[in-house]
KOLGU-4560 file (N, C-alpha, C; in nm, 3 decimals, padded with zeros to 5 digits):
<recs>
<n_xx: -11.428 n_yy: -16.609 n_zz: 17.375 ca_xx: -11.520 ca_yy: -16.608 ca_zz: 17.205 c_xx: -11.631 c_yy: -16.734 c_zz: 17.276 mol: A seq: 1 type: UNK>
<n_xx: -11.770 n_yy: -16.750 n_zz: 17.180 ca_xx: -11.843 ca_yy: -16.821 ca_zz: 17.165 c_xx: -11.829 c_yy: -16.865 c_zz: 17.053 mol: A seq: 2 type: UNK>
<n_xx: -11.824 n_yy: -16.837 n_zz: 17.010 ca_xx: -11.770 ca_yy: -16.950 ca_zz: 16.816 c_xx: -11.666 c_yy: -16.961 c_zz: 16.888 mol: A seq: 3 type: UNK>
<n_xx: -11.545 n_yy: -16.991 n_zz: 17.010 ca_xx: -11.406 ca_yy: -17.100 ca_zz: 17.085 c_xx: -11.485 c_yy: -17.228 c_zz: 17.061 mol: A seq: 4 type: UNK>
<n_xx: -11.630 n_yy: -17.158 n_zz: 17.124 ca_xx: -11.733 ca_yy: -17.314 ca_zz: 17.210 c_xx: -11.773 c_yy: -17.425 c_zz: 17.178 mol: A seq: 5 type: UNK>
<n_xx: -11.702 n_yy: -17.630 n_zz: 17.182 ca_xx: -11.714 ca_yy: -17.666 ca_zz: 17.127 c_xx: -11.904 c_yy: -17.647 c_zz: 17.018 mol: A seq: 6 type: UNK>
<n_xx: -11.897 n_yy: -17.682 n_zz: 16.965 ca_xx: -12.022 ca_yy: -17.786 ca_zz: 16.884 c_xx: -12.083 c_yy: -17.597 c_zz: 16.822 mol: A seq: 7 type: UNK>
<n_xx: -12.044 n_yy: -17.512 n_zz: 16.844 ca_xx: -12.108 ca_yy: -17.345 ca_zz: 16.817 c_xx: -12.102 c_yy: -17.262 c_zz: 16.707 mol: A seq: 8 type: UNK>
<n_xx: -12.178 n_yy: -17.262 n_zz: 16.654 ca_xx: -12.133 ca_yy: -17.174 ca_zz: 16.507 c_xx: -12.232 c_yy: -17.056 c_zz: 16.508 mol: A seq: 9 type: UNK>
<n_xx: -12.170 n_yy: -16.929 n_zz: 16.511 ca_xx: -12.226 ca_yy: -16.837 ca_zz: 16.496 c_xx: -12.260 c_yy: -16.798 c_zz: 16.294 mol: A seq: 10 type: UNK>
<n_xx: -12.445 n_yy: -16.774 n_zz: 16.302 ca_xx: -12.473 ca_yy: -16.714 ca_zz: 16.194 c_xx: -12.514 c_yy: -16.623 c_zz: 16.105 mol: A seq: 11 type: UNK>
<n_xx: -12.547 n_yy: -16.506 n_zz: 16.283 ca_xx: -12.537 ca_yy: -16.339 ca_zz: 16.193 c_xx: -12.444 c_yy: -16.291 c_zz: 16.331 mol: A seq: 12 type: UNK>
<n_xx: -12.428 n_yy: -16.207 n_zz: 16.223 ca_xx: -12.344 ca_yy: -16.072 ca_zz: 16.310 c_xx: -12.394 c_yy: -15.956 c_zz: 16.372 mol: A seq: 13 type: UNK>
<n_xx: -12.414 n_yy: -15.876 n_zz: 16.444 ca_xx: -12.425 ca_yy: -15.778 ca_zz: 16.444 c_xx: -12.306 c_yy: -15.619 c_zz: 16.457 mol: A seq: 14 type: UNK>
<n_xx: -12.310 n_yy: -15.506 n_zz: 16.369 ca_xx: -12.223 ca_yy: -15.382 ca_zz: 16.350 c_xx: -12.270 c_yy: -15.300 c_zz: 16.332 mol: A seq: 15 type: UNK>
<n_xx: -12.279 n_yy: -15.244 n_zz: 16.438 ca_xx: -12.362 ca_yy: -15.094 ca_zz: 16.414 c_xx: -12.239 c_yy: -14.981 c_zz: 16.269 mol: A seq: 16 type: UNK>
<n_xx: -12.342 n_yy: -14.887 n_zz: 16.342 ca_xx: -12.360 ca_yy: -14.802 ca_zz: 16.122 c_xx: -12.129 c_yy: -14.734 c_zz: 16.235 mol: A seq: 17 type: UNK>
<n_xx: -12.127 n_yy: -14.735 n_zz: 16.257 ca_xx: -11.947 ca_yy: -14.720 ca_zz: 16.354 c_xx: -11.817 c_yy: -14.780 c_zz: 16.318 mol: A seq: 18 type: UNK>
<n_xx: -11.886 n_yy: -14.900 n_zz: 16.300 ca_xx: -11.832 ca_yy: -15.050 ca_zz: 16.333 c_xx: -11.796 c_yy: -15.109 c_zz: 16.402 mol: A seq: 19 type: UNK>
<n_xx: -11.879 n_yy: -15.033 n_zz: 16.544 ca_xx: -11.902 ca_yy: -15.201 ca_zz: 16.669 c_xx: -11.931 c_yy: -15.254 c_zz: 16.635 mol: A seq: 20 type: UNK>
<n_xx: -11.888 n_yy: -15.363 n_zz: 16.756 ca_xx: -11.930 ca_yy: -15.548 ca_zz: 16.725 c_xx: -11.958 c_yy: -15.572 c_zz: 16.842 mol: A seq: 21 type: UNK>
<n_xx: -12.143 n_yy: -15.572 n_zz: 16.780 ca_xx: -12.242 ca_yy: -15.650 ca_zz: 16.907 c_xx: -12.240 c_yy: -15.792 c_zz: 16.889 mol: A seq: 22 type: UNK>
<n_xx: -12.151 n_yy: -15.867 n_zz: 16.811 ca_xx: -12.136 ca_yy: -15.941 ca_zz: 16.866 c_xx: -12.264 c_yy: -16.062 c_zz: 16.821 mol: A seq: 23 type: UNK>
<n_xx: -12.415 n_yy: -16.151 n_zz: 16.819 ca_xx: -12.382 ca_yy: -16.299 ca_zz: 16.726 c_xx: -12.544 c_yy: -16.198 c_zz: 16.830 mol: A seq: 24 type: UNK>
<n_xx: -12.644 n_yy: -16.233 n_zz: 16.686 ca_xx: -12.796 ca_yy: -16.206 ca_zz: 16.670 c_xx: -12.830 c_yy: -16.347 c_zz: 16.690 mol: A seq: 25 type: UNK>
<n_xx: -12.758 n_yy: -16.453 n_zz: 16.588 ca_xx: -12.819 ca_yy: -16.542 ca_zz: 16.594 c_xx: -12.632 c_yy: -16.663 c_zz: 16.549 mol: A seq: 26 type: UNK>
<n_xx: -12.738 n_yy: -16.827 n_zz: 16.650 ca_xx: -12.596 ca_yy: -16.973 ca_zz: 16.657 c_xx: -12.692 c_yy: -17.013 c_zz: 16.643 mol: A seq: 27 type: UNK>
<n_xx: -12.660 n_yy: -17.105 n_zz: 16.646 ca_xx: -12.662 ca_yy: -17.244 ca_zz: 16.592 c_xx: -12.581 c_yy: -17.285 c_zz: 16.738 mol: A seq: 28 type: UNK>
<n_xx: -12.645 n_yy: -17.346 n_zz: 16.811 ca_xx: -12.498 ca_yy: -17.451 ca_zz: 16.914 c_xx: -12.577 c_yy: -17.677 c_zz: 16.903 mol: A seq: 29 type: UNK>
<n_xx: -12.415 n_yy: -17.750 n_zz: 16.914 ca_xx: -12.503 ca_yy: -17.844 ca_zz: 16.903 c_xx: -12.501 c_yy: -17.877 c_zz: 17.030 mol: A seq: 30 type: UNK>
<n_xx: -12.451 n_yy: -17.947 n_zz: 17.119 ca_xx: -12.445 ca_yy: -17.953 ca_zz: 17.304 c_xx: -12.338 c_yy: -18.121 c_zz: 17.312 mol: A seq: 31 type: UNK>
<n_xx: -12.225 n_yy: -18.032 n_zz: 17.342 ca_xx: -12.104 ca_yy: -18.148 ca_zz: 17.319 c_xx: -12.145 c_yy: -18.235 c_zz: 17.433 mol: A seq: 32 type: UNK>
<n_xx: -12.173 n_yy: -18.252 n_zz: 17.514 ca_xx: -12.209 ca_yy: -18.362 ca_zz: 17.639 c_xx: -12.243 c_yy: -18.299 c_zz: 17.763 mol: A seq: 33 type: UNK>
<n_xx: -12.255 n_yy: -18.369 n_zz: 17.798 ca_xx: -12.415 ca_yy: -18.435 ca_zz: 17.919 c_xx: -12.555 c_yy: -18.494 c_zz: 17.923 mol: A seq: 34 type: UNK>
<n_xx: -12.639 n_yy: -18.447 n_zz: 17.961 ca_xx: -12.752 ca_yy: -18.540 ca_zz: 18.015 c_xx: -12.819 c_yy: -18.481 c_zz: 17.869 mol: A seq: 35 type: UNK>
<n_xx: -12.798 n_yy: -18.357 n_zz: 17.758 ca_xx: -12.868 ca_yy: -18.327 ca_zz: 17.689 c_xx: -12.779 c_yy: -18.393 c_zz: 17.520 mol: A seq: 36 type: UNK>
<n_xx: -12.645 n_yy: -18.417 n_zz: 17.528 ca_xx: -12.554 ca_yy: -18.425 ca_zz: 17.448 c_xx: -12.613 c_yy: -18.423 c_zz: 17.325 mol: A seq: 37 type: UNK>
<n_xx: -12.579 n_yy: -18.378 n_zz: 17.278 ca_xx: -12.604 ca_yy: -18.402 ca_zz: 17.089 c_xx: -12.755 c_yy: -18.315 c_zz: 17.049 mol: A seq: 38 type: UNK>
<n_xx: -12.836 n_yy: -18.273 n_zz: 17.192 ca_xx: -12.912 ca_yy: -18.180 ca_zz: 17.162 c_xx: -12.879 c_yy: -17.983 c_zz: 17.086 mol: A seq: 39 type: UNK>
<n_xx: -12.980 n_yy: -17.994 n_zz: 17.060 ca_xx: -12.925 ca_yy: -17.812 ca_zz: 16.871 c_xx: -13.033 c_yy: -17.757 c_zz: 16.991 mol: A seq: 40 type: UNK>
<n_xx: -12.979 n_yy: -17.597 n_zz: 16.978 ca_xx: -13.067 ca_yy: -17.510 ca_zz: 17.010 c_xx: -13.014 c_yy: -17.340 c_zz: 16.849 mol: A seq: 41 type: UNK>
<n_xx: -13.158 n_yy: -17.320 n_zz: 16.823 ca_xx: -13.046 ca_yy: -17.172 ca_zz: 16.725 c_xx: -13.143 c_yy: -17.147 c_zz: 16.821 mol: A seq: 42 type: UNK>
<n_xx: -13.111 n_yy: -16.995 n_zz: 16.843 ca_xx: -13.032 ca_yy: -16.837 ca_zz: 16.848 c_xx: -13.059 c_yy: -16.764 c_zz: 16.786 mol: A seq: 43 type: UNK>
<n_xx: -13.184 n_yy: -16.720 n_zz: 16.822 ca_xx: -13.190 ca_yy: -16.555 ca_zz: 16.745 c_xx: -13.230 c_yy: -16.463 c_zz: 16.753 mol: A seq: 44 type: UNK>
<n_xx: -13.228 n_yy: -16.385 n_zz: 16.751 ca_xx: -13.203 ca_yy: -16.254 ca_zz: 16.814 c_xx: -13.375 c_yy: -16.191 c_zz: 16.807 mol: A seq: 45 type: UNK>
<n_xx: -13.449 n_yy: -16.211 n_zz: 16.958 ca_xx: -13.585 ca_yy: -16.105 ca_zz: 16.955 c_xx: -13.662 c_yy: -16.015 c_zz: 16.784 mol: A seq: 46 type: UNK>
<n_xx: -13.520 n_yy: -15.910 n_zz: 16.841 ca_xx: -13.512 ca_yy: -15.783 ca_zz: 16.815 c_xx: -13.533 c_yy: -15.773 c_zz: 16.648 mol: A seq: 47 type: UNK>
<n_xx: -13.498 n_yy: -15.946 n_zz: 16.627 ca_xx: -13.402 ca_yy: -15.960 ca_zz: 16.469 c_xx: -13.580 c_yy: -15.973 c_zz: 16.379 mol: A seq: 48 type: UNK>
<n_xx: -13.657 n_yy: -16.097 n_zz: 16.496 ca_xx: -13.785 ca_yy: -16.083 ca_zz: 16.445 c_xx: -13.843 c_yy: -15.947 c_zz: 16.444 mol: A seq: 49 type: UNK>
<n_xx: -13.897 n_yy: -15.827 n_zz: 16.461 ca_xx: -13.912 ca_yy: -15.763 ca_zz: 16.442 c_xx: -13.924 c_yy: -15.635 c_zz: 16.367 mol: A seq: 50 type: UNK>
<n_xx: -13.784 n_yy: -15.683 n_zz: 16.339 ca_xx: -13.703 ca_yy: -15.581 ca_zz: 16.245 c_xx: -13.877 c_yy: -15.602 c_zz: 16.086 mol: A seq: 51 type: UNK>
<n_xx: -13.883 n_yy: -15.572 n_zz: 16.010 ca_xx: -13.951 ca_yy: -15.586 ca_zz: 15.817 c_xx: -13.886 c_yy: -15.730 c_zz: 15.779 mol: A seq: 52 type: UNK>
<n_xx: -13.851 n_yy: -15.697 n_zz: 15.803 ca_xx: -13.761 ca_yy: -15.867 ca_zz: 15.774 c_xx: -13.758 c_yy: -16.029 c_zz: 15.796 mol: A seq: 53 type: UNK>
<n_xx: -13.836 n_yy: -15.940 n_zz: 15.990 ca_xx: -13.873 ca_yy: -16.037 ca_zz: 16.023 c_xx: -13.902 c_yy: -16.204 c_zz: 16.012 mol: A seq: 54 type: UNK>
<n_xx: -14.029 n_yy: -16.190 n_zz: 15.900 ca_xx: -14.088 ca_yy: -16.337 ca_zz: 15.904 c_xx: -13.994 c_yy: -16.384 c_zz: 15.811 mol: A seq: 55 type: UNK>
<n_xx: -13.943 n_yy: -16.329 n_zz: 15.731 ca_xx: -13.930 ca_yy: -16.370 ca_zz: 15.583 c_xx: -13.757 c_yy: -16.471 c_zz: 15.648 mol: A seq: 56 type: UNK>
<n_xx: -13.711 n_yy: -16.376 n_zz: 15.809 ca_xx: -13.613 ca_yy: -16.507 ca_zz: 15.822 c_xx: -13.668 c_yy: -16.620 c_zz: 15.905 mol: A seq: 57 type: UNK>
<n_xx: -13.759 n_yy: -16.592 n_zz: 15.971 ca_xx: -13.792 ca_yy: -16.688 ca_zz: 16.137 c_xx: -13.817 c_yy: -16.784 c_zz: 15.930 mol: A seq: 58 type: UNK>
<n_xx: -13.926 n_yy: -16.748 n_zz: 15.861 ca_xx: -13.908 ca_yy: -16.799 ca_zz: 15.811 c_xx: -13.796 c_yy: -16.931 c_zz: 15.752 mol: A seq: 59 type: UNK>
<n_xx: -13.670 n_yy: -16.795 n_zz: 15.684 ca_xx: -13.606 ca_yy: -16.900 ca_zz: 15.629 c_xx: -13.471 c_yy: -16.987 c_zz: 15.741 mol: A seq: 60 type: UNK>
<n_xx: -13.492 n_yy: -16.955 n_zz: 15.821 ca_xx: -13.453 ca_yy: -17.018 ca_zz: 15.916 c_xx: -13.559 c_yy: -17.184 c_zz: 15.988 mol: A seq: 61 type: UNK>
<n_xx: -13.660 n_yy: -17.168 n_zz: 15.989 ca_xx: -13.695 ca_yy: -17.288 ca_zz: 15.973 c_xx: -13.729 c_yy: -17.442 c_zz: 15.850 mol: A seq: 62 type: UNK>
<n_xx: -13.717 n_yy: -17.295 n_zz: 15.720 ca_xx: -13.667 ca_yy: -17.380 ca_zz: 15.630 c_xx: -13.522 c_yy: -17.477 c_zz: 15.574 mol: A seq: 63 type: UNK>
<n_xx: -13.405 n_yy: -17.410 n_zz: 15.676 ca_xx: -13.316 ca_yy: -17.434 ca_zz: 15.773 c_xx: -13.283 c_yy: -17.485 c_zz: 15.846 mol: A seq: 64 type: UNK>
<n_xx: -13.410 n_yy: -17.516 n_zz: 15.872 ca_xx: -13.384 ca_yy: -17.547 ca_zz: 16.078 c_xx: -13.435 c_yy: -17.723 c_zz: 16.063 mol: A seq: 65 type: UNK>
<n_xx: -13.511 n_yy: -17.722 n_zz: 15.962 ca_xx: -13.633 ca_yy: -17.849 ca_zz: 15.976 c_xx: -13.483 c_yy: -17.982 c_zz: 15.903 mol: A seq: 66 type: UNK>
<n_xx: -13.478 n_yy: -17.933 n_zz: 15.819 ca_xx: -13.326 ca_yy: -18.087 ca_zz: 15.766 c_xx: -13.189 c_yy: -18.122 c_zz: 15.871 mol: A seq: 67 type: UNK>
<n_xx: -13.194 n_yy: -17.968 n_zz: 15.875 ca_xx: -13.014 ca_yy: -17.930 ca_zz: 16.008 c_xx: -13.060 c_yy: -18.088 c_zz: 16.143 mol: A seq: 68 type: UNK>
<n_xx: -13.193 n_yy: -18.093 n_zz: 16.161 ca_xx: -13.268 ca_yy: -18.172 ca_zz: 16.253 c_xx: -13.335 c_yy: -18.288 c_zz: 16.162 mol: A seq: 69 type: UNK>
<n_xx: -13.347 n_yy: -18.315 n_zz: 16.176 ca_xx: -13.418 ca_yy: -18.436 ca_zz: 16.085 c_xx: -13.277 c_yy: -18.479 c_zz: 16.013 mol: A seq: 70 type: UNK>
<n_xx: -13.188 n_yy: -18.436 n_zz: 15.987 ca_xx: -13.101 ca_yy: -18.545 ca_zz: 15.928 c_xx: -12.976 c_yy: -18.536 c_zz: 16.041 mol: A seq: 71 type: UNK>
<n_xx: -13.009 n_yy: -18.485 n_zz: 16.159 ca_xx: -12.818 ca_yy: -18.496 ca_zz: 16.246 c_xx: -12.709 c_yy: -18.432 c_zz: 16.273 mol: A seq: 72 type: UNK>
<n_xx: -12.795 n_yy: -18.321 n_zz: 16.079 ca_xx: -12.675 ca_yy: -18.228 ca_zz: 16.091 c_xx: -12.640 c_yy: -18.126 c_zz: 16.138 mol: A seq: 73 type: UNK>
<n_xx: -12.477 n_yy: -18.039 n_zz: 16.190 ca_xx: -12.516 ca_yy: -17.946 ca_zz: 16.293 c_xx: -12.384 c_yy: -17.934 c_zz: 16.306 mol: A seq: 74 type: UNK>
</recs>
């Protein structure tokens, strides 16, 4: 599972009406090694951004992202 990877944190999960788990729709990854060690990736499933709440979600993500990256958090 991705959530067992070092530096990986699931932020959003998608579940269907029948209870089927569709996996992570949002995640935060801090690269643990290699030339980009310490680099950070924010993943948001693009379909989330086309939903009616998409602009709010993007705004919330950016509000959260700025302090996380500026302070070296995550």
